[in-house]
C-alpha positions as CSV (number, residue, x, y, z in Angstrom):
1,M,-10.9,24.8,1.3
2,K,-7.5,25.2,3.0
3,L,-4.9,22.6,2.1
4,V,-4.5,21.5,5.7
5,R,-8.2,20.8,6.1
6,L,-8.3,19.2,2.6
7,L,-5.6,16.6,3.4
8,A,-7.1,16.0,6.9
9,N,-10.5,15.3,5.4
10,L,-8.9,12.9,3.0
11,G,-7.5,10.9,5.9
12,Y,-3.8,11.8,5.5
13,G,-3.7,12.7,9.2
14,S,-5.1,15.0,11.8
15,R,-4.8,18.7,11.1
16,K,-1.8,18.9,13.4
17,Q,-0.1,16.0,11.6
18,V,-0.9,17.4,8.2
19,A,0.5,20.8,9.2
20,A,3.8,19.0,10.1
21,M,3.8,17.3,6.7
22,F,3.8,20.7,5.1
23,R,6.7,21.8,7.2
24,E,8.6,18.6,6.2
25,G,8.0,19.4,2.5
26,L,5.9,16.3,1.8
27,V,3.2,18.3,0.0
28,T,4.1,19.7,-3.4
29,D,2.4,20.7,-6.6
30,A,2.5,18.7,-9.9
31,A,5.8,20.3,-10.8
32,G,7.4,19.3,-7.5
33,E,7.4,22.7,-5.9
34,V,6.9,22.6,-2.2
35,L,3.5,23.9,-1.1
36,Y,2.7,25.8,2.1
37,A,-0.5,25.4,4.1
38,D,-1.9,28.7,3.0
39,D,-1.3,28.2,-0.7
40,K,-4.3,28.1,-3.0
41,V,-4.0,25.2,-5.4
42,E,-6.5,23.0,-7.2
43,H,-7.0,19.5,-5.7
44,A,-5.8,17.9,-8.9
45,E,-2.5,19.8,-8.8
46,V,-1.6,18.7,-5.2
47,R,0.9,15.9,-4.6
48,F,1.6,14.0,-1.4
49,E,5.0,12.4,-1.3
50,G,4.9,12.8,-5.1
51,E,1.6,11.0,-5.6
52,P,-1.8,12.6,-6.6
53,L,-4.2,13.1,-3.8
54,D,-7.1,10.7,-3.4
55,P,-10.3,11.9,-5.0
56,P,-12.4,14.4,-3.1
57,Q,-15.9,13.7,-1.7
58,G,-17.9,11.6,-4.1
59,M,-15.3,8.8,-4.3
60,L,-16.6,5.4,-5.4
61,L,-14.4,2.3,-5.4
62,M,-14.8,-1.4,-6.0
63,L,-13.3,-4.2,-4.0
64,N,-13.2,-7.8,-4.9
65,K,-14.0,-9.0,-1.4
66,P,-12.6,-12.3,-0.3
67,T,-14.5,-14.7,2.0
68,G,-13.8,-14.4,5.6
69,Y,-14.1,-10.6,5.8
70,T,-17.0,-8.7,7.4
71,C,-18.7,-5.5,6.1
72,S,-18.3,-3.6,9.3
73,R,-16.1,-1.1,11.1
74,K,-16.6,-2.5,14.6
75,D,-16.8,-6.3,14.5
76,V,-13.9,-8.3,15.7
77,G,-11.8,-10.3,13.2
78,R,-11.1,-9.4,9.6
79,L,-12.9,-6.4,8.2
80,V,-13.3,-5.3,4.6
81,Y,-11.7,-1.9,5.5
82,D,-8.5,-3.8,6.4
83,L,-8.1,-4.4,2.6
84,L,-8.0,-0.6,1.8
85,P,-5.4,2.0,2.6
86,P,-5.6,3.0,6.3
87,R,-6.2,6.6,5.5
88,F,-9.5,5.7,3.8
89,A,-10.9,4.9,7.2
90,L,-10.2,8.4,8.3
91,R,-11.9,10.3,5.5
92,N,-14.6,12.9,6.3
93,P,-17.3,12.2,5.2
94,V,-16.8,8.6,6.1
95,L,-16.3,5.9,3.5
96,S,-19.2,3.3,3.7
97,T,-20.0,0.0,2.0
98,V,-22.8,0.2,-0.5
99,G,-25.0,-2.6,0.9
100,R,-23.3,-5.6,2.4
101,L,-21.9,-9.0,1.5
102,D,-22.0,-11.6,4.3
103,R,-18.7,-13.0,5.7
104,D,-18.9,-16.1,3.5
105,T,-19.8,-14.3,0.2
106,S,-17.1,-13.0,-2.0
107,G,-17.0,-10.7,-5.0
108,L,-18.0,-7.2,-6.0
109,L,-18.4,-4.7,-3.2
110,L,-18.7,-0.9,-3.5
111,F,-17.6,1.8,-1.1
112,T,-18.5,5.5,-1.3
113,D,-18.5,8.7,0.8
114,D,-21.4,10.1,-1.2
115,G,-24.6,9.4,0.8
116,Q,-26.9,10.4,-2.1
117,L,-25.1,8.0,-4.5
118,L,-25.2,5.2,-1.9
119,H,-28.9,5.5,-1.5
120,R,-29.4,5.8,-5.2
121,I,-27.7,2.5,-5.8
122,I,-29.4,0.6,-3.0
123,S,-32.9,2.1,-3.5
124,P,-35.5,-0.5,-4.5
125,K,-36.7,2.0,-7.2
126,A,-33.3,1.7,-8.9
127,A,-33.7,-2.1,-9.2
128,V,-30.0,-2.5,-9.8
129,A,-29.3,-6.0,-11.1
130,K,-27.1,-8.0,-8.7
131,V,-25.5,-11.0,-10.3
132,Y,-24.2,-13.9,-8.3
133,E,-22.6,-17.3,-9.2
134,A,-23.3,-20.1,-6.7
135,T,-22.1,-23.6,-6.3
136,L,-24.6,-25.9,-4.6
137,A,-24.6,-28.9,-2.3
138,E,-27.1,-30.8,-4.5
139,D,-27.9,-31.1,-8.2
140,L,-30.4,-28.7,-9.5
141,R,-33.8,-30.3,-10.0
142,G,-34.7,-28.4,-13.2
143,D,-37.6,-26.3,-12.0
144,E,-35.7,-23.7,-10.1
145,A,-35.6,-21.1,-12.9
146,A,-39.3,-21.2,-13.3
147,I,-39.9,-20.9,-9.6
148,F,-37.5,-17.9,-9.2
149,A,-39.0,-16.2,-12.3
150,A,-42.6,-16.5,-11.2
151,G,-42.5,-13.7,-8.7
152,T,-44.4,-15.8,-6.2
153,L,-41.6,-17.3,-4.1
154,M,-42.1,-16.6,-0.4
155,L,-39.1,-16.8,1.9
156,E,-39.5,-18.1,5.4
157,G,-40.5,-15.5,7.9
158,E,-41.5,-12.9,5.2
159,T,-44.9,-11.7,4.2
160,E,-44.2,-10.4,0.7
161,P,-43.2,-12.6,-2.3
162,L,-39.9,-12.0,-4.0
163,E,-39.6,-10.0,-7.2
164,P,-38.9,-12.2,-10.3
165,A,-35.3,-13.3,-10.5
166,A,-33.4,-14.9,-13.4
167,L,-31.5,-18.2,-13.0
168,E,-29.0,-19.5,-15.5
169,V,-27.9,-23.1,-15.1
170,L,-24.1,-23.4,-15.6
171,G,-23.7,-27.0,-14.5
172,P,-25.5,-29.6,-12.3
173,R,-24.5,-27.7,-9.2
174,H,-23.5,-24.4,-10.6
175,A,-25.8,-21.5,-11.4
176,R,-25.9,-17.7,-12.1
177,L,-28.6,-15.8,-10.3
178,T,-29.7,-12.2,-11.1
179,L,-31.7,-10.3,-8.5
180,T,-33.2,-6.8,-8.5
181,E,-33.7,-6.5,-4.8
182,G,-31.5,-7.1,-1.8
183,R,-33.2,-8.9,1.1
184,Y,-31.3,-10.4,3.9
185,H,-29.2,-13.4,2.7
186,Q,-31.6,-13.5,-0.3
187,A,-29.6,-15.8,-2.7
188,R,-28.9,-18.3,0.0
189,R,-32.5,-18.3,1.3
190,M,-33.9,-18.7,-2.3
191,F,-31.9,-21.9,-2.9
192,A,-32.8,-23.1,0.6
193,A,-36.5,-22.6,-0.3
194,V,-36.1,-25.1,-3.2
195,G,-34.4,-27.7,-1.1
196,N,-30.8,-26.9,-1.8
197,H,-27.8,-25.3,0.0
198,V,-25.3,-22.8,-1.2
199,V,-21.7,-23.9,-0.8
200,T,-20.0,-20.9,-2.3
201,L,-21.4,-17.6,-3.4
202,E,-19.7,-14.8,-5.4
203,R,-21.2,-11.5,-6.6
204,I,-19.8,-11.0,-10.1
205,A,-21.6,-7.9,-11.3
206,L,-23.8,-4.9,-10.4
207,G,-25.8,-3.8,-13.4
208,S,-23.2,-4.1,-16.2
209,L,-20.3,-3.3,-13.9
210,S,-18.2,-6.4,-13.4
211,L,-15.0,-7.3,-11.6
212,D,-13.1,-7.0,-14.9
213,G,-10.3,-9.2,-13.8
214,L,-9.8,-7.6,-10.4
215,S,-8.1,-10.2,-8.2
216,S,-9.5,-11.3,-4.8
217,G,-8.6,-8.6,-2.2
218,E,-7.8,-6.0,-4.8
219,W,-9.6,-2.7,-5.3
220,R,-9.7,0.2,-7.7
221,L,-11.3,3.6,-8.0
222,L,-14.3,3.8,-10.3
223,T,-14.8,6.4,-13.1
224,V,-17.9,8.3,-14.1
225,E,-18.3,5.7,-16.9
226,D,-18.0,2.9,-14.4
227,T,-20.7,4.4,-12.2
228,A,-23.1,4.7,-15.2
229,R,-22.6,1.0,-15.8
230,I,-24.1,0.2,-12.4
231,F,-27.4,1.6,-13.6
232,G,-27.1,0.5,-17.2
C-alpha cells in the first residue's frame, strides 16, 4: 500500500493533506530520515512527527467509559468517540464500538475496525462473560442469586427466559453480576424484575480482561494477549 493511502486510511488526513505532510517532512522512518510518498517502508518503521503510526486494520482498544457519554457517532451531546484521538474517527475501515454501554453505565468498552473480531466477541455462541458492579436503591432480599442462576427469569416484554447469570453480593446494596448474553439494558432490567432499581452500573470485565487500573476517560490499545483474555 502506498504511504499516502496508508496514512489517509489511518485517519491522519485526506490524501491531499497527507501528501502535504510528506512535503513538509513530517513523515520519517525510525532513524529520522524523511520519507517520500513513493518510498516502500514497512508500517512499523514509519513515524509521523516522530511517533509510531497507529496500528493497521485489526486495531482493538479499550476505553474506561465515563457516565454521560453515548455509544454513537451521530447523537447530540457527549459521544464516546470524543474521548479518543480525532483521527480515529477518520479511519478506514471505521472504528466501531463492540456492543454498547448506555449513557448512564460506565466501564469497559471496546472499539475495533475488524468486523470479524467484533462479531466474534458479541456472538451469542461466544458467551463472553460480561461482569458488572451495581449499586442499588434498596437492600438485596437474599434470593436474587438463586433467581438469576435458575435460567428461568423472564424480562418484561420478552418471550425467552434469560440464560443463567451469577450474582455475588458485595454489600447490602452492592453486587457483582456476571452475564453471558447481552440483551437490551439487561442488568438494569434484571434487578427491576426482582423489585429493585440500579443506581450506578459499571462494567469491570469482559472474560478475564479487566480495566487494570485504567482511569475513567482513559483508553489503551490492546495486545494479542489482551484479546485472548476476552475469550478466556
